[in-house]
N, C-alpha and C positions, 0 to 999 in steps of 0.2 A: 220337189214338193215334200212337205213334212206333215205328218197327223199328229195332233196335238190334242191330249184329253181335255175336255172342258169340264170345270166345276159346274155343279148343277145352278148355281147362282149366276155364273157367267153365260150359261146357256140360256138363262131366262132374260138376261140383258141383251143377248144377241138376237133372241127371238123378238123382243121390244124392238130393238134397232131395225130389223128387217120388216116389221109392221109399220114402224114410224116412216121409213123410207119407202114404204109400198114396194118393196123387192120381191117380186114372184121368182118362182123355179127358173122361168125363161131367161129374166134379167140375170139371174146368177151365173147362168150359163154364157151372156154376152159380156159381162162386167166382172171384175174383181170384187171380192165382198166389200172391202174397205177401199175407196178411189177417191181421187182429187176432184177439183172442178171440173175436170176436162174427161171426167169418168175413166181415168187410167189409174192403174194400182198406185198405191201410196209407195214411195220409196223411203230409203232410209232417212235422206234429207226432208221429205214432206212430213215423217213422223216426228222427226227432231224439231221441226218448224212448229207442229201442233203443240208438242211438250212444251217448247221454250215459251209459246204464247200463253199457255195457261200457267206456267210457274211464274211468269211475269205478272200475271192478274192476280195470283195468289199472294205474291210479295208486296204488291200495291195495296192490297185490301187487309192483309193480317200480319201480324208480328211473328208467324210461324218461321221457326229456323229451317231454312233450306239450303241444301248446297248451292254453290255458285253455279255449277253446271249439273243439270239433271238431263240425262239421255236415256234411250232406251235400254242401255245396257246397265244402267243404275236399277231400273226396274228388274232386270233379269238377275242381277247380283242379289238385290233384296229379297226376291223370290226364293233363290238358292239359299239364303241365310234363314229365311222363314222355314223353309222345309228341314233344313239342318236342324234348327231349334225345336222343331216339332219331333225330332227323333226319327226323320224319315232316312232310311237306308241310302248312303250315298250312291249305290247301283241305280236306285229309283230316281234320284236326282239327276243323274247321268242320261239316264233315258228321257228325262222330261225336259232337261236342256238341249238334248240331241248330240251329246258328245259321244265319239267312238270309245273313248279310254275314261275311266274314273279319275285317271291323274288329271285329265283337263278339268274335271269338274270340282277337283279339291281347289282350284285356283279361285272359283267363285265361293266355294263353300268354306272359307277360312273360320275357324272359331273365333266368336265373340269374347269378351272379357266375361261375361256372365257365364258362358259355357266353359271357360277355362277354369274359373272359379269353382263351377260345381264338379268338374273332374278331378280338380287338385282335393276338393273335401271328400271325394268318393274313394279317392286312392289313399288319403291319410287316415292313418289309425290315430284314434284319440290317446293322446299321451298325457290325459290330465290325471293328477293325483286327487284323491279324494280327501286324504287327510293332510291338506296342507297346512303347515304350523302358521299360528297368527304372527306375522313378523312385528306386529306392534308390541307384543309382550316379550321380546328378546333384547334385554337390556344391552347386552354386549353388542350387537348388531346395532342397535339404536346409537350407541356410543360410537362405534367406528364409523357410521354413516355421517355423524356429526363432525367428526374430525376430517374425514374426506372432503366435506363440503366447505371446510373454512379455508 
């Protein structure tokens, strides 16, 4: 069993789910919170089936570009990336994902292109010269360039 912190919006959705399904405290002790048609806990295959069903429906109705395969793992990886992009410490991401080691979390939390660019920009000291000569006024340079291009 693993305890996971819920965001306030997720807690509201969960409360609405419980009310909509008319699940009482007694029901929650008899059945899993999320269950299949036989009131058994959802398996990985069951969750994948539900995701596939909705991905297929979205692809049929919209031109939204979705990966060929969307799995629960894709959601997990995406959440890890969003946390990393929000500058959440990797130790907290490790805890959120339930990993024993930060090294394992690093697999999920690879830096994207935007983050790499920002890191390089922060590490790069500007080498811009304010007094750049106007190359268009340098006749020797212009003559040399014309000869090179011939």
